[in-house]
N, C-alpha and C positions, 0 to 999 in steps of 0.2 A: 385303380391305382396303376394302370399301365403307363409306361414311360416312353415318350417320344424324344429321341436325342437329336438336338440340332447342333450345327457346327459352332454356333456361338455360345454353347453352354459349357459349363465347367462340371465335370463329374467328380464327386467326392465319395469316399467310402468311409462310413462311420461304423466303428466296431466297438462293441461293449456298452451300448446305450441301454440303461435300465429304465423301465417305465412301470410305475405302479398300476396294475390293471387286474382287478379281482377275477374277472372271467376270461380274459384273453381272447375274446371273440374277434374274428376278422370282420369288422364292420366299420361304419362311419365313426362311431364313438372311439374305437381303438385308433383309427387313423388320425383322428383329431388329437388324441393324447400324444401320439408319436410326433405329429407335426409340431405341436407346441413345444415338446422337448427338444426337437431339432432346432427350432428358431432360438430357443433360450441357449442351447449349447453353442450355436454359431454366432450368437449375439447379432442377429440380423433383424431388420424390421419385419413385423408380421405381414405387411403388405407385399413383401418380396415374393415373386413368383418362383415356385419350386415344384419339382416332380420328385416324389419319394417312392422308392421301391424296396420292399422288405426282401432281403437276401437270406436271412436266417433268423430263427426265433426259437428261444428255449425258455423253459420255466425256471425261475429261481425262487424257491419257497423257503430259503434259509433265513430270510429276514424275519425278525420277531414281530414286526409291526404290520406287515402287509405282504401280499403276494406281488412279486415283480416278474416281468418278462424282460429278457435280455435280447437285444436286436443287433443285427448287422444290417446296415442300410446302404443303398446307393442313392445319393442325393444329386440332383441336377439343378443348377441355377445359373443365372447369367454370368458370363465369364468376367465381367468387369467388377464383380464382387471379389474382394481379396480375402482368402481364407488360408491361414498358414497351417501346414501339417503339424502333427504332434499330439501330445496329451492335453486333453481339455478337462473341464470339470465333469463331475458325475462319472469319473473313471472311464470315459470314452476316449477313443483314439480316432484321429481322422488322417487319412492319407489321400494323396492325389494318385489315383489308381491307374496303372497301365497294365492292361490284361489282353492277351491274345484272344481273338474271337475264332471259334471253330467253324469251319465251313465243311459241310458233308459232300461237297462236289469237287471233282477234279477240274482243272482249268480246261482240259480238252477231253472230249469223250472219244472212246474207241469203239470199234466194231466187235461185237461178241456173237459169233455164229458157230453152229455146229460144235465141234470138239472144244472150241474156245469158251463155250458157255460154262460159267463156273457152277459148281455144285457145293451146297452147304449141307452138312450132315448134322442134324439136331436142331430143334425149334425151341430151345431154351433161350435165356437172355442173350447169350453170346451169338448163337445161330440166328436169332431173329434180327438182331441189330446188324450182323454181318450181311444178311440177305437184304435188309432195308437199305443199307448204304450202297450195296451193289445195284439194287433196283433204281435208286435215285440217280445213279450214274449210267443208266441205260444198259446194264450188263445182263438183264433178263435172267437172273439166277434161278436155279432149280434148288428148292429147299425140300429135303426129305426128312421125315420124322418117323421113327419106328413105332411110336404110339399113335393114339387116335386124336382127332380134333377135339377141342375142349367140350363141345356139345356131347359127343359120345363118351369122352373120357370121364366126365362127371358121372354118367350113368354107371360106367364100369367101377369107379371108385366107390360110389354109394352102395352098389351091390356087394362089393367085397367087404365093406365095413359092416354090412348086415350079416354076412356069412363068410368067414375067412377061407372056406373051401373054394370060393368063387374068385380067387386071385387070377387076374389076367396079367401074365408076365410081361406083356408089351404095353399095356395101357393101365396105369396105376398112379399112385401118388408121385412117383419119381419119373415115369416115362409118359410122354404125350406132349401135346402142344403147350408151350409155355415152360416146360421143364419142371423140376422139383419146386421151383419158386411159386408155381401156380397154386399149390396147396401149402401155403406158408403164411407168414405175416405180411409178406410183400415189403420187407424192410429195404430202404434205399440208402441208409447211411453206410459209409465206407471209409476206410483209413487210407485209400488210394490217394496219392498226391497227383493232381492233374492241373497243369498250368496252361493247357491248350483249350479248355472249355468243353471237353468231351462230356464231363459229368453233367454240366448244366444242359448240354444238348440232349443227353439221355432223358433227363427230367422233362425237358420241353417236348420231346417226342411223346413221352408218356401222357402229358397233359393234353396234347393235341389229339390223342387217341382215347381220351375219356378219364384219365386219372384226375384226382382233385387238385386244384390249383395250389393248395397249400404245400405240396411236395416241393415247390420251387424255393421255399424259404424255411420250412420247419427244420430245426436242428437234427431231429431224428425222424425223417419222413417215412411214412409207410402208406401203402395203397390198400392193403387188406386183400385176403384171398378172394372175397366176393367181387370186389371191384376190379381186381387185376384180371380176372377172366375176360371181362368185356374189353379191357384195354388190349389184351393179346389178340382177341378175335379181330378187333379193328386194325391192329398192325398187320395181321395176315391179309386182310382185305386191301390194305394200302400196297403191300408188296405185289399182290396180284394185279392191282390197277396199274402199277408202274411197269408191268411186263414180266414179273416173276411168276414162277409156277410152284405150287406147294403140294407135296404128295405125303399123305399120312399113311399109317400102317405099312411103312416102307423102311426096311432096315438095310444098312450097309453090311453086306456079307463077305465081300472080298475086294481087293484092289489089284489091278493089273498094271505092270510097268513094262517099258521098253528101254532102249538105249538113251532116250531123252528124258526118262523119268516116268511119271504117271501117264497112262494112256487110256485107262477105262476103269470103271467100277462095276462090281456085281451088286445088285439089289435084290432083296427078297420081300415079297408081300407077306406080311406077318399073318394075315387072315386066311390066305389061300395057299401059301408056300410057293407061289409063282415066282420064278427067277428070271431076271433080265440083265443085260449088259448095256451100260451107258458109256459111250466114248467120252473121255474127260481128261483135260490137261491141267485143270486147277481145281483143288478140293480144299474146302475149309472143314476141319474136324472140330465140331462143337458138341461132343458126344455126351457130356454130362458125367457126373462122378460115379454113376451106378451101372454104366454099360459094360458089365464084366465080360460078356461074350465078345463084345467088340474089342476090348483090350486084349483078349486071348488071341483073336485073329491078328490084331496089329502087332502083337509081340513077335510074330514070325516075319513081319515086314519092316517095321520101324524100330528105332532105338528107343526103348522105354527104360525108366529107372524108378525104383521104389522111392517113396517119400513119407515123411512123418505125418501123422494126423492125430486125432484124439478120439477116445471112446468113453462112454460112461452111462449115466442114467438121467432120466428127466424127472424133475421134481415139480409138485403142485402145491401152491399156497392159495389161500383165499385171496382174491384180488384186493379186498378191502384192507387186509393186513399189509400188503405191499404199499397201498396208497397211504396208510397211516405211517408206515415206516419212512416213506420218502417225503410226505407233505405235512405230517403232523396234523395240527388243527385245521389245515386247509384241505384235507383229503376229499371231503365231499364236494368241493367247488371245482376240482381240477380233473383233467382227463385221466384215464387209467395209467398208473405209474409203471415204469420199468425199473430194472436194476442191472448192475454189472458187478460181479465179484470175482476175485482172483486170490489164489493162495499158493505158496510153494511149500511142499511138505519137507519134513526132516530128511527124507530119502532123496530129495531133489526133484520130485515130480511137480509139474505145474497142474493145478486144478483150477478150472475157471468156468464161468457161466457161458453158455453158447446159445444163440438163437432164442433169446428171451421173448416170450409171447404174452403180453398183458391181455387179460380177458380172453384167453385162448383155449385151445383144445390140444390134448395129446392124441396123435393120430397114428394108426397102423400104416406104415409106409413101405411095406414089404414088396420085394420085386421078384423073389425066387420061391418056388415051392419048398416047404420044409424049413424055411428060414424067416425070422421075424426081426424087423427093425422099426423104430418109431421116430417121429419128428413132432414139431410143434406147429400150430396153425392158429391164425386169428382172422376174424373178419374186420372190415374197416372200423366198425364201431367198438371193437374190442369189448364186447358186452357179456361174455360168459362170466360165471361166478369165480373162476379160478385163473390165476396166473401160472404159467409154467415156463421152465427153462431147463436146458440140459446142463448138468454138472459133469464136466468131462475131464479126463486125465490124458496128458500127452503120452503118446507111444512112439517109439523110434524103431528104426530098422533092427536094432539090437534085441527088440522084443519079438521079432518074427522068427519063424522056424528055418528060413533059408535066405540065401542071398539073391534069389530069383526076383525079377522086376515085379512079379505079381504076388510076392509074399504077403504084402499088406492086404490084398484081397482075400487070400486064404485065412489071414488072421481075423478079418471081419466075418467071414463066413462061419468060422467055428463058433464065434460068440452068438451070431444070429441063429445058428442051429440049436444052441443051448437055450436061447430065449424062446424059440418055438416049442421046444420040448417042455420047458418049465411051465409055459402058459398053455400047453396043449393047443397051440395055434392062436391063442388069444394074447392080448397085451398083459404080461405079468406085472403085478403091482404089490407093494408092501409098504407099511409105514416105517418110518426111520428107526424107531426103537426096535422093531422086530428085525430089521436089516442089520442093525448093530449086534443084536443078540443071536443072529444066524438062525432064526426060527421062522417057519412059515406063518404068515399072518392070515387074518380073516377080515372080512368086511365089517364085522361087528366091532372090531377094535379101532375102526377108522372114523375120526370125527370130521374129516374133509371128504365131501362127496366128490368122487372122480368126475372130471369133465373130459370126455374122450370121444373120438370117432373110431369105431372099431370095438369089438367086444373085449372085455377085460376079465381077469381072474386074479385072485390073491395067491401069491406063491412066495418063493424064497429067491430073491435076486442075487444072493451070495453064490448060488450055484451056477450063475451065468458068467460072471467076470472073474479074471485071475485075482488071486489074493492081493497082489500089490496094488491093483486098481481099487478093489474094495477098501483096503486099508487107507489109501490116499483119499478117497471120497469121505470116509468116516472122519479122518483127521481134519479135513477141510471143513466139513459141516460143523464139527465141534468149534473150530475157530470162528466160523461165520456166526454161530450162536453166541459166542462170547462178545462179539462186537455189535450184533443185531439181534437182541433177544426175541425169540420166536421163530427166527429163520431156520434154525436147526432143532426145533422142538420135536418131541417124541412122535407127534401125530402128523408130521409132514409126510405127504404121500410121494413115494418113489415109483417110477415105472421104467421098464427096460425093453430093449436095450438100444442105446444111441451109438451108432457106429459110422454114420455117413456125414461126419462133420466137414470133411473135405476129401478130395480124391486121394487114394493111397498110391497113385501112379502119376508120373510125369512123362509126357511125350516130349522128348528132347527136340528143341528147335534152336535155330541160330539167330543172329542179330536181326535178320530180315524176317523172322518168324517162320522160316521154312524148316521142315523136318529133314531127315537125311535122304528123303526121296524128293526130287525136284517136283514142285507143283503142289505139294501137300502142306497145308498150314494148320497146325493144331492150335486151338485157342480155348479160352474159357476155363471153367472150373474142372471139367473133365480132363483137360490137358494138363492140369496142375499149375495154372497160371492165374487163377482168380479164386475168390471166395465170396459168394453172395451175388445178388442181382446186379448191383451197380458195377462192380469190378469185372464181372463176366461180360456185361454189355459193352463196357469200354474196351475190353480185350477183343470182342467181336468187331468193333469199329476199326480197331488197329489192324486186325486180320484182313478185313475187307480192303483197306487201302494197300496193304502189303500185296494182296492178290491183284489188285488193279495195276500196281507197278510191275507185277510179274508178267502179265499178259502183254 
């Protein structure tokens, strides 16, 4: 279904086309159904030559008679065929689309030698895409990552999940090649509005490096942690082939300035504690949301400010319950279902689901000794027994103990210390009825078998979170139960604690993306300007072009 665009072709965008398709497989049968619907919709002869490309696809199981899929399509046909834009039958819309195409290249390449060679800190989505764009433009970037390459990182994480005393503070679920997204669901949906084609470019780069083709058009695309790892390794190899250098187990430990701004950086090898100085005039900071020691160093150099985020617990349901909730009688025929819930409490707190992982695992994502934090993760097939999602409550600067820029980090740390203590280093769990009644539960009372990575124990989660957060979660779960019976039932399994929903710090930057030190460009989730893989990758692309304009 690849499309070749010729100058004598007319490009149309069809939005909201529904097609009855029980299985929704991407094959010749589905394409035939789509093509037939398009011909009927446009009222053109069946012998008309067309190229049809699926741009997005989502399930609609609300129909009582059959399962439907809703599509957005790009249709290319001969320009002498007249099609008027507007609303057509079957509730579809058609527009003559004019869209900017994104080019990853500058019109002219520059020389990048010695001190002008750019450095990118952090190999998460923002850092990877920043380095990739720089490499495409011949900038020969140096990409440094405090954690290990994926091959070594996987071993470190698996060892930690077996024994929580084996935490590697530099190579774990949050730190290492690919960033925190490497051990996640690999979700690529985003609320970012992008008219420049950067989002489509990111997806295209992912598919070129091994991601499934369906991410180009699925409404809620995901790669899965198992497949994402290979994609990241392939991107690393591309950066190197294009002239870049990648250094793992290498942490930014200080920055040096002169009258012109940035002049050099200090790096420290995390395995040997060897220190070096690298001359540097341009630096992209893509440090991730958990680099607390780096934030501490930067707080003495750059302007930082605290920001709002959210904390809470992660809940587990049987995946088959979520499937029935969403798809009713069609549950057995469709892929694992997800959900999104939101509620405002009487006290004015927002409570909402975050990072929902169908057929996933609750994972120990700790980064510091004596502190425990969890996250959710799914493989591409989303084939575990349970669904899990964080149920989090917004917290603001008024909830913190001080006005310091790092006050949000201190807030997170206190909760994570309590979680570690409550679980004795293991993931603390509790069924919802015990959580409401403020009593320590036991595994015998639980009818949902936990699905997790990292050891668990049954405890009292009420001892971890402040009362106002516990009360907000209980009020919200009662509401969710009232509209979705079973969602807030007594035996729903709760796990704690979820604190890394987004960065608690923002590194201030101007309209050119520069910090208050010339040559330093903060970007991505760790800088407080993104949330999730796609928005971080897009911000990394923007940072790369800002740097190229700077040099």
